[in-house]
PALUM-877760 format. One line per 4 residues: for each residue z, x, y of N, C-alpha, C, O. Coordinates in nm, 2 decimals. Each point is the difference from the previous one (the first is absolute). Layout:
! PALUM-877760
Z X Y Z X Y Z X Y Z X Y | ... $
//
This chain:
! PALUM-877760
4.28 -0.31 18.00 -0.02 -0.04 -0.14 -0.03 -0.17 0.00 0.06 -0.07 0.08 | -0.15 0.03 -0.16 -0.02 -0.15 0.00 0.01 -0.04 -0.14 -0.07 0.06 -0.08 | 0.15 -0.16 0.04 0.03 -0.04 -0.12 -0.12 -0.10 -0.05 -0.04 -0.09 0.08 | 0.00 0.11 -0.21 -0.10 -0.09 -0.04 0.05 -0.14 -0.01 0.11 -0.03 -0.05 $
-0.20 -0.07 0.10 0.05 -0.13 0.01 0.02 -0.08 -0.13 0.11 -0.05 -0.02 | -0.22 0.05 -0.05 0.02 -0.07 -0.13 0.10 0.03 -0.09 0.07 -0.09 -0.05 | -0.05 0.21 0.03 0.11 0.04 -0.10 0.15 -0.03 0.07 0.09 -0.03 -0.07 | -0.09 0.05 0.20 0.13 -0.03 0.07 0.04 -0.14 -0.01 0.11 -0.03 -0.01 $
-0.21 -0.07 0.02 0.02 -0.13 -0.02 0.06 -0.05 -0.13 0.09 -0.08 -0.02 | -0.16 0.14 -0.08 0.04 -0.02 -0.15 0.13 0.05 -0.02 0.09 -0.06 -0.06 | -0.06 0.19 0.12 0.15 0.05 -0.01 0.09 -0.08 0.06 0.12 -0.01 -0.05 | -0.16 -0.05 0.16 0.10 -0.08 0.08 0.05 -0.12 -0.11 0.12 -0.03 0.00 $
-0.21 -0.03 -0.07 0.03 -0.11 -0.08 0.06 0.03 -0.11 0.11 -0.05 -0.04 | -0.17 0.15 -0.04 0.07 0.05 -0.13 0.12 0.10 0.00 0.08 0.01 -0.09 | -0.08 0.08 0.21 0.11 0.10 0.01 0.04 0.02 0.13 -0.02 0.10 0.06 | 0.07 -0.21 0.00 0.02 0.01 0.16 0.08 0.13 0.05 -0.01 0.04 0.12 $
0.11 0.01 -0.21 0.08 0.10 0.04 -0.09 0.13 0.01 0.02 0.08 0.09 | -0.12 -0.06 -0.18 -0.09 0.12 0.01 -0.09 -0.02 0.12 -0.03 0.10 0.06 | -0.02 -0.22 -0.03 -0.09 -0.02 0.13 0.08 0.03 0.12 -0.04 0.07 0.09 | 0.16 -0.12 -0.09 0.08 0.04 0.13 0.03 0.16 0.01 0.01 0.06 0.11 $
0.00 0.00 -0.23 0.01 0.15 0.02 -0.13 0.07 0.04 0.00 0.10 0.07 | -0.11 -0.15 -0.11 -0.12 0.03 0.04 -0.04 -0.01 0.15 -0.06 0.08 0.07 | 0.11 -0.19 -0.03 0.00 -0.03 0.16 0.08 0.08 0.07 -0.04 0.06 0.10 | 0.17 -0.04 -0.14 0.08 0.09 0.06 -0.03 0.16 -0.01 0.05 0.08 0.08 $
-0.13 -0.05 -0.17 -0.04 0.14 -0.02 -0.10 0.03 0.11 -0.03 0.12 0.01 | -0.01 -0.20 0.08 -0.10 0.04 0.12 0.08 -0.02 0.12 0.08 -0.09 0.02 | -0.10 0.20 0.06 0.07 0.00 0.14 -0.08 -0.10 0.09 -0.09 0.05 0.08 | 0.10 -0.16 -0.07 -0.08 -0.10 0.07 0.06 0.01 0.16 0.12 -0.02 0.03 $
-0.23 0.04 0.05 0.06 0.01 0.14 0.05 -0.14 0.04 -0.06 -0.10 -0.02 | 0.17 0.11 0.09 0.07 -0.13 0.06 -0.10 -0.10 0.06 -0.02 -0.11 -0.03 | -0.05 0.18 0.14 -0.08 -0.08 0.08 -0.12 -0.06 -0.08 -0.04 -0.12 0.03 | -0.01 0.19 -0.14 -0.10 -0.08 -0.08 0.05 -0.11 -0.07 -0.07 -0.10 -0.02 $
0.20 0.12 -0.04 0.07 -0.12 -0.06 0.02 -0.12 0.08 -0.02 -0.12 -0.05 | 0.06 0.14 0.18 0.02 -0.11 0.08 -0.14 -0.06 0.04 -0.01 -0.13 0.01 | -0.08 0.20 0.02 -0.14 -0.05 0.03 -0.06 -0.07 -0.11 -0.07 -0.10 0.02 | 0.10 0.16 -0.15 -0.03 -0.09 -0.12 0.05 -0.12 -0.01 -0.07 -0.10 -0.02 $
0.20 0.09 0.04 0.09 -0.13 0.01 -0.06 -0.10 0.09 -0.01 -0.12 -0.03 | -0.04 0.17 0.15 -0.04 -0.09 0.10 -0.14 -0.05 -0.03 -0.03 -0.12 0.03 | -0.05 0.21 -0.10 -0.11 -0.06 -0.05 -0.01 -0.09 -0.10 -0.09 -0.09 -0.01 | 0.18 0.11 -0.09 0.01 -0.10 -0.10 0.05 -0.14 0.03 -0.04 -0.11 -0.05 $
0.13 0.13 0.15 0.05 -0.14 0.05 -0.10 -0.07 0.10 0.00 -0.12 0.02 | -0.08 0.20 0.04 -0.12 -0.06 0.07 -0.10 -0.08 -0.10 -0.04 -0.12 0.03 | 0.01 0.19 -0.13 -0.08 -0.06 -0.11 0.08 -0.11 -0.07 -0.07 -0.10 -0.03 | 0.19 0.10 0.01 0.08 -0.12 -0.05 -0.01 -0.12 0.10 0.00 -0.12 -0.04 $
0.01 0.15 0.17 -0.03 -0.10 0.10 -0.13 -0.07 -0.01 0.00 -0.12 0.02 | -0.11 0.18 -0.05 -0.12 -0.04 -0.01 -0.01 -0.11 -0.14 -0.05 -0.11 0.01 | 0.10 0.17 -0.12 0.01 -0.09 -0.11 0.09 -0.12 0.03 -0.03 -0.11 -0.05 | 0.15 0.12 0.13 0.06 -0.09 0.04 -0.07 -0.12 0.07 0.04 -0.11 -0.03 $
-0.13 0.14 0.11 -0.09 -0.08 0.08 -0.10 -0.06 -0.09 -0.03 -0.12 0.01 | -0.04 0.21 -0.12 -0.07 -0.08 -0.09 0.06 -0.10 -0.08 -0.06 -0.10 -0.03 | 0.19 0.13 -0.01 0.08 -0.10 -0.09 0.02 -0.12 0.10 -0.01 -0.11 -0.06 | 0.03 0.12 0.18 0.03 -0.12 0.09 -0.12 -0.09 0.01 0.01 -0.12 0.02 $
-0.13 0.19 -0.03 -0.12 -0.09 0.01 -0.04 -0.06 -0.14 -0.05 -0.11 -0.01 | 0.09 0.19 -0.10 -0.04 -0.05 -0.12 0.10 -0.09 -0.07 -0.03 -0.09 -0.09 | 0.15 0.11 0.13 0.13 -0.08 -0.05 0.07 -0.06 0.12 0.12 0.03 0.01 | -0.17 -0.11 0.08 0.07 -0.07 0.10 0.12 -0.06 -0.03 -0.01 -0.08 -0.10 $
0.13 0.10 0.16 0.13 -0.07 -0.02 -0.01 -0.14 0.07 -0.03 -0.01 0.12 | 0.06 -0.10 -0.19 0.00 -0.13 0.06 0.08 -0.02 0.13 0.11 0.06 0.00 | -0.16 -0.12 0.09 0.06 -0.01 0.13 0.14 -0.06 -0.01 0.09 0.04 0.08 | -0.05 -0.13 -0.18 0.12 -0.06 0.00 0.12 0.11 -0.06 0.12 -0.03 0.00 $
-0.18 0.15 -0.06 0.10 0.10 -0.05 0.04 0.08 0.11 -0.08 0.06 0.07 | 0.21 -0.05 -0.05 0.06 0.07 0.11 0.01 0.16 -0.04 0.09 0.05 -0.06 | -0.19 0.02 0.10 -0.01 0.14 -0.04 -0.07 0.07 0.13 -0.09 -0.05 0.06 | 0.16 0.16 -0.03 -0.05 0.07 0.11 -0.14 0.05 -0.02 -0.02 0.07 -0.10 $
-0.08 -0.10 0.19 -0.14 0.06 -0.01 -0.02 0.10 0.10 0.00 -0.04 0.12 | -0.01 0.16 -0.16 -0.01 0.12 0.09 -0.16 0.05 0.02 -0.08 0.02 -0.09 | 0.06 0.00 0.22 -0.13 0.06 0.02 0.01 0.14 -0.07 0.10 0.06 -0.02 | -0.23 -0.01 -0.01 -0.02 0.11 -0.08 0.08 0.12 0.07 0.08 0.07 -0.07 $
-0.10 -0.05 0.21 0.06 0.10 0.06 0.15 -0.01 0.00 0.06 0.11 0.00 | 0.00 -0.22 0.01 0.14 -0.02 -0.02 0.05 0.03 -0.13 0.10 0.06 -0.01 | -0.17 -0.11 -0.09 0.04 0.03 -0.14 0.00 0.16 -0.01 0.10 0.05 -0.07 | -0.19 0.01 0.12 0.00 0.15 -0.02 0.11 0.05 0.06 0.08 0.07 -0.06 $
-0.06 -0.10 0.18 0.13 0.07 0.07 0.14 -0.05 -0.06 0.10 0.07 0.01 | -0.10 -0.19 -0.07 0.12 -0.04 -0.07 0.03 0.07 -0.13 0.11 0.05 -0.03 | -0.23 -0.03 -0.05 0.01 0.07 -0.12 0.03 0.14 0.01 0.09 0.05 -0.07 | -0.16 0.02 0.17 0.01 0.13 0.03 0.17 0.03 0.03 0.06 0.09 -0.06 $
-0.02 -0.16 0.16 0.13 0.01 0.04 0.11 -0.01 -0.11 0.10 0.07 -0.01 | -0.13 -0.17 -0.08 0.09 -0.03 -0.12 -0.01 0.13 -0.09 0.10 0.04 -0.05 | -0.21 0.01 0.03 -0.02 0.11 -0.10 0.06 0.13 0.07 0.06 0.08 -0.07 | -0.06 -0.06 0.20 0.06 0.11 0.05 0.14 0.01 -0.01 0.07 0.09 -0.05 $
-0.01 -0.21 0.09 0.15 -0.04 -0.03 0.05 0.01 -0.14 0.10 0.05 -0.03 | -0.19 -0.11 -0.06 0.04 0.00 -0.14 -0.01 0.14 -0.06 0.08 0.03 -0.09 | -0.16 0.06 0.14 0.00 0.14 -0.06 0.12 0.08 0.04 0.06 0.07 -0.08 | -0.02 -0.09 0.20 0.11 0.07 0.06 0.14 -0.06 -0.06 0.10 0.07 -0.03 $
-0.11 -0.20 0.01 0.12 -0.07 -0.06 0.03 0.05 -0.16 0.11 0.03 -0.04 | -0.23 -0.02 -0.02 0.00 0.03 -0.13 0.03 0.14 -0.01 0.07 0.04 -0.09 | -0.11 0.05 0.18 0.05 0.15 0.00 0.15 0.00 0.01 0.06 0.08 -0.08 | 0.00 -0.14 0.17 0.13 -0.01 0.03 0.09 -0.05 -0.13 0.10 0.06 -0.03 $
-0.16 -0.18 -0.02 0.08 -0.05 -0.12 -0.01 0.11 -0.10 0.11 0.03 -0.06 | -0.21 0.03 0.03 -0.01 0.10 -0.12 0.08 0.13 0.04 0.04 0.07 -0.09 | -0.02 -0.04 0.21 0.09 0.10 0.03 0.15 -0.04 -0.02 0.08 0.07 -0.05 | -0.06 -0.19 0.09 0.14 -0.06 -0.02 0.04 0.00 -0.15 0.12 0.01 -0.02 $
-0.20 -0.01 -0.07 0.01 -0.01 -0.15 -0.02 0.13 -0.05 -0.02 0.01 -0.12 | 0.02 0.10 0.19 0.00 0.13 -0.03 -0.13 0.06 -0.03 -0.01 0.08 -0.09 | -0.09 -0.13 0.16 -0.15 0.05 -0.02 -0.01 0.11 0.07 0.08 0.02 0.08 | -0.18 0.07 -0.11 -0.03 0.13 0.04 -0.14 0.01 0.06 -0.03 0.11 0.05 $
-0.05 -0.22 -0.05 -0.13 0.01 0.04 -0.01 0.01 0.15 0.09 -0.03 0.07 | -0.23 0.06 -0.02 -0.01 0.00 0.13 -0.09 -0.14 0.06 -0.06 -0.07 -0.08 | 0.06 0.05 0.20 -0.07 -0.11 0.07 -0.15 0.02 -0.05 -0.07 -0.10 -0.04 | 0.03 0.22 0.05 -0.15 0.02 -0.02 -0.04 -0.02 -0.14 -0.11 -0.05 -0.02 $
0.20 0.08 -0.09 -0.03 -0.03 -0.13 -0.01 -0.16 -0.03 -0.09 -0.05 -0.07 | 0.19 -0.01 0.14 0.01 -0.14 -0.01 -0.13 -0.08 0.06 -0.06 -0.10 -0.05 | 0.01 0.16 0.15 -0.11 -0.05 0.08 -0.12 0.02 -0.08 -0.09 -0.08 -0.01 | 0.08 0.20 -0.06 -0.13 0.01 -0.08 -0.01 -0.09 -0.11 -0.10 -0.06 -0.02 $
0.22 0.03 -0.05 -0.02 -0.09 -0.12 -0.02 -0.14 0.05 -0.07 -0.08 -0.07 | 0.14 0.04 0.19 -0.03 -0.14 0.05 -0.15 -0.02 0.04 -0.06 -0.10 -0.03 | 0.02 0.20 0.09 -0.15 -0.01 0.04 -0.10 -0.01 -0.13 -0.10 -0.08 0.01 | 0.14 0.14 -0.11 -0.07 -0.01 -0.12 0.00 -0.14 -0.06 -0.10 -0.06 -0.03 $
0.23 0.00 0.02 0.04 -0.13 -0.05 -0.08 -0.10 0.10 -0.07 -0.09 -0.05 | 0.07 0.11 0.17 -0.06 -0.09 0.09 -0.15 -0.01 -0.02 -0.06 -0.11 0.01 | -0.01 0.23 -0.03 -0.14 0.00 -0.04 -0.02 -0.08 -0.11 -0.09 -0.08 -0.01 | 0.17 0.11 -0.10 -0.03 -0.08 -0.13 0.03 -0.16 0.02 -0.05 -0.09 -0.08 $
0.14 0.06 0.18 0.02 -0.14 0.02 -0.11 -0.06 0.08 -0.03 -0.11 -0.02 | -0.02 0.18 0.09 -0.12 -0.05 0.08 -0.12 -0.01 -0.09 -0.07 -0.09 0.02 | 0.05 0.17 -0.11 -0.11 -0.02 -0.11 0.02 -0.13 -0.09 -0.09 -0.08 -0.02 | 0.20 0.08 -0.01 0.07 -0.14 -0.08 -0.03 -0.12 0.07 -0.04 -0.10 -0.05 $
0.07 0.11 0.18 0.00 -0.11 0.09 -0.14 -0.06 0.00 -0.02 -0.12 -0.01 | -0.07 0.22 0.04 -0.14 -0.04 0.00 -0.04 -0.05 -0.12 -0.05 -0.11 0.00 | 0.08 0.17 -0.13 -0.03 -0.05 -0.13 0.05 -0.14 -0.02 -0.07 -0.09 -0.06 | 0.19 0.07 0.10 0.06 -0.13 -0.02 -0.06 -0.12 0.08 -0.01 -0.12 -0.04 $
-0.03 0.17 0.15 -0.09 -0.10 0.10 -0.12 -0.06 -0.07 -0.04 -0.12 0.00 | -0.02 0.22 -0.06 -0.14 -0.05 -0.09 0.06 -0.08 -0.11 -0.05 -0.11 -0.02 | 0.13 0.15 -0.04 0.06 -0.06 -0.13 0.03 -0.15 0.03 -0.03 -0.09 -0.07 | 0.11 0.07 0.19 0.05 -0.13 0.05 -0.12 -0.09 0.02 0.01 -0.12 -0.02 $
-0.13 0.17 0.04 -0.12 -0.09 0.01 -0.05 -0.04 -0.12 -0.04 -0.11 -0.02 | 0.06 0.20 -0.08 -0.07 -0.03 -0.13 0.11 -0.07 -0.10 -0.03 -0.10 -0.07 | 0.16 0.14 0.07 0.10 -0.04 -0.09 0.14 -0.01 0.07 0.08 0.09 -0.02 | -0.06 -0.20 0.10 0.13 0.01 0.08 0.12 0.00 -0.08 0.10 0.06 0.04 $
-0.10 -0.12 -0.15 0.13 0.01 -0.08 0.03 0.12 -0.07 0.11 0.05 0.00 | -0.22 0.01 -0.05 0.00 0.14 -0.06 0.05 0.10 0.11 0.09 0.08 -0.02 | -0.15 -0.09 0.14 0.03 0.08 0.11 0.15 0.00 0.04 0.06 0.10 0.02 | 0.00 -0.24 -0.02 0.12 0.00 0.03 0.11 0.05 -0.09 0.09 0.06 0.05 $
-0.12 -0.07 -0.18 0.08 0.06 -0.11 -0.01 0.15 0.01 0.10 0.07 0.00 | -0.22 -0.01 0.00 -0.02 0.13 0.01 0.07 0.06 0.13 0.07 0.10 0.00 | -0.08 -0.17 0.11 0.06 0.04 0.12 0.16 0.03 -0.01 0.05 0.10 0.05 | 0.01 -0.20 -0.11 0.14 0.00 -0.05 0.03 0.12 -0.08 0.11 0.07 0.02 $
-0.19 -0.04 -0.12 0.02 0.11 -0.09 -0.01 0.13 0.08 0.09 0.08 0.00 | -0.20 -0.07 0.07 -0.02 0.12 0.08 0.11 0.04 0.09 0.04 0.12 0.02 | 0.02 -0.23 0.04 0.12 0.01 0.10 0.12 0.06 -0.08 0.05 0.10 0.05 | -0.01 -0.16 -0.17 0.11 0.07 -0.06 -0.03 0.14 -0.05 0.09 0.08 0.01 $
-0.21 -0.06 -0.07 -0.03 0.12 -0.04 -0.01 0.10 0.11 0.04 0.12 -0.01 | -0.09 -0.17 0.11 -0.01 0.11 0.13 0.14 0.04 0.05 0.02 0.11 0.05 | 0.08 -0.21 -0.07 0.13 0.05 0.04 0.05 0.11 -0.10 0.05 0.11 0.04 | -0.07 -0.13 -0.17 0.04 0.10 -0.10 -0.07 0.15 0.04 0.07 0.10 -0.02 $
-0.19 -0.10 0.06 -0.07 0.12 0.03 0.06 0.06 0.12 0.02 0.12 0.01 | 0.01 -0.20 0.10 0.06 0.03 0.12 0.13 0.08 -0.02 0.02 0.11 0.06 | 0.06 -0.18 -0.16 0.14 0.06 -0.03 -0.02 0.13 -0.07 0.08 0.09 0.01 | -0.17 -0.07 -0.09 -0.03 0.12 -0.06 -0.04 0.12 0.09 0.05 0.11 -0.01 $
-0.14 -0.16 0.13 -0.04 0.08 0.10 0.13 0.06 0.08 0.02 0.11 0.03 | 0.06 -0.21 0.01 0.12 0.02 0.07 0.09 0.10 -0.07 0.06 0.09 0.06 | -0.05 -0.11 -0.19 0.09 0.08 -0.07 -0.05 0.15 -0.02 0.08 0.09 -0.01 | -0.20 -0.08 0.01 -0.06 0.15 0.01 0.00 0.05 0.13 0.01 0.12 0.02 $
-0.03 -0.20 0.07 0.00 0.07 0.15 0.15 0.05 0.03 0.02 0.12 0.05 | 0.08 -0.21 -0.08 0.13 0.03 0.03 0.08 0.06 -0.10 0.12 0.03 0.02 | -0.18 -0.02 -0.15 0.08 0.05 -0.10 0.15 -0.06 -0.03 0.10 0.06 -0.02 | -0.12 -0.18 0.03 0.12 -0.09 -0.03 0.04 -0.01 -0.14 0.11 -0.04 -0.02 $
-0.19 0.09 -0.07 0.03 0.01 -0.15 0.04 -0.13 -0.05 0.07 0.00 -0.10 | -0.10 -0.12 0.16 0.02 -0.12 -0.05 -0.10 -0.11 0.06 -0.02 0.00 0.12 | -0.04 -0.08 -0.21 -0.10 -0.10 0.05 0.11 -0.11 0.08 -0.05 -0.07 0.10 | 0.17 0.04 -0.15 0.08 -0.10 0.06 0.04 0.06 0.13 0.01 -0.08 0.09 $
0.01 0.20 -0.06 0.02 0.04 0.13 -0.12 -0.02 0.09 0.01 -0.03 0.12 | -0.12 0.06 -0.18 -0.13 -0.02 0.08 -0.02 -0.16 0.02 -0.06 -0.04 0.11 | 0.10 -0.03 -0.19 -0.02 -0.15 0.01 0.10 -0.05 0.12 -0.03 -0.08 0.08 | 0.15 0.15 -0.09 0.11 -0.03 0.10 -0.05 0.03 0.14 0.01 -0.07 0.10 $
-0.06 0.19 -0.10 -0.04 0.04 0.15 -0.12 -0.07 0.05 -0.03 0.00 0.12 | -0.07 -0.06 -0.21 -0.10 -0.08 0.03 0.05 -0.15 0.03 -0.06 -0.07 0.09 | 0.16 0.03 -0.15 0.06 -0.12 0.04 0.07 -0.02 0.11 -0.01 -0.10 0.07 | 0.09 0.22 -0.03 0.07 0.02 0.10 -0.10 -0.01 0.14 0.02 -0.07 0.10 $
-0.12 0.15 -0.11 -0.09 0.01 0.11 -0.08 -0.15 0.01 -0.03 -0.04 0.12 | 0.00 -0.02 -0.21 -0.06 -0.12 0.00 0.08 -0.11 0.06 -0.05 -0.09 0.07 | 0.18 0.09 -0.10 0.10 -0.11 0.04 0.01 0.03 0.16 -0.01 -0.09 0.08 | 0.04 0.21 -0.03 0.01 0.05 0.14 -0.13 -0.05 0.07 0.02 -0.05 0.12 $
-0.13 0.07 -0.17 -0.12 -0.04 0.07 0.00 -0.16 0.00 -0.01 -0.06 0.11 | 0.04 0.00 -0.22 -0.01 -0.14 0.00 0.10 -0.07 0.10 -0.03 -0.09 0.08 | 0.16 0.14 -0.08 0.08 -0.03 0.12 -0.03 0.02 0.14 0.02 -0.09 0.08 | -0.08 0.20 -0.06 -0.05 0.04 0.12 -0.11 -0.10 0.06 -0.02 -0.03 0.12 $
-0.07 0.00 -0.23 -0.11 -0.10 0.04 0.04 -0.13 0.02 -0.05 -0.07 0.08 | 0.15 0.03 -0.16 0.06 -0.13 0.02 0.05 -0.01 0.14 -0.02 -0.10 0.07 | 0.10 0.21 -0.03 0.06 0.00 0.13 -0.11 -0.02 0.11 0.01 -0.07 0.10 | -0.11 0.15 -0.12 -0.11 0.00 0.10 -0.08 -0.14 0.00 -0.03 -0.04 0.11 $
0.01 -0.02 -0.22 -0.06 -0.14 -0.03 0.10 -0.09 0.09 -0.05 -0.09 0.07 | 0.17 0.10 -0.08 0.11 -0.07 0.06 -0.03 -0.01 0.15 -0.02 -0.10 0.06 | 0.03 0.24 0.00 -0.02 0.01 0.14 -0.15 -0.05 0.06 -0.01 -0.04 0.11 | -0.09 0.04 -0.21 -0.13 -0.05 0.05 0.00 -0.14 0.01 -0.09 -0.05 0.07 $
0.19 -0.03 -0.14 0.02 -0.14 0.02 -0.10 -0.07 -0.10 -0.09 0.05 -0.06 | 0.12 -0.18 0.06 -0.08 -0.09 -0.09 -0.13 -0.01 0.02 -0.08 -0.04 -0.10 | 0.02 0.06 0.22 -0.14 -0.01 0.03 -0.08 0.10 -0.07 -0.12 -0.02 -0.01 | 0.18 0.13 -0.02 -0.08 0.11 -0.07 -0.04 -0.05 -0.14 -0.10 0.04 -0.05 $
0.19 -0.13 0.00 -0.03 -0.05 -0.13 -0.07 -0.14 0.00 -0.04 -0.05 -0.10 | 0.01 -0.01 0.21 -0.09 -0.11 0.02 0.10 -0.13 0.01 -0.04 -0.12 -0.01 | 0.17 0.14 0.03 0.08 -0.11 0.01 0.02 -0.02 0.16 -0.04 0.08 0.09 | 0.10 -0.20 -0.08 0.02 -0.05 0.15 0.12 0.06 0.02 0.09 0.00 -0.08 $
-0.07 0.04 0.21 0.13 0.08 0.06 0.11 -0.10 -0.01 0.11 0.04 0.00 | -0.13 -0.18 0.00 0.10 -0.10 0.00 0.05 -0.04 -0.14 0.09 -0.08 -0.01 | -0.14 0.14 -0.11 0.05 -0.03 -0.12 0.12 0.08 -0.03 0.06 -0.01 -0.11 $
//
């Protein structure tokens, strides 16, 4: 069964809980979902490379510049860990959903994020200020949609619990990333090792 794309996009924005139920109504093969996630992240890496060329970061700004392949590997690893961490957080809060169900909705939201990222890249060329404001609004609205999806997958019966699970997983990933950056050393961020 293939879900119609345009109605599903509209439903995701206007009635995210119904969109989540539509996605969960299909028995997506796990292998297809993982392959889709890898493909989306690969396309994301291409857009990242394009943004690096269009909007280069000033050399004096200390910010890690990753090669596309490294960016792909880092984002893929973070996504895999995040999905499993989010699954564990939801289960800890009484969730009943499966990893496959969570993976299906994450892949769908990642696809939408990819489309939005491409649109935002074009908009930044035309109206940078407007693009920045819209990007901020989309980020907050996207979190609300994601919480609705998590709530439907795990039947938490509360958006607050869904937000809680999302925050728990995000904090764990942020702490782990900070730890890894600390191990990588100042040189990864462009600082002198003697600083």
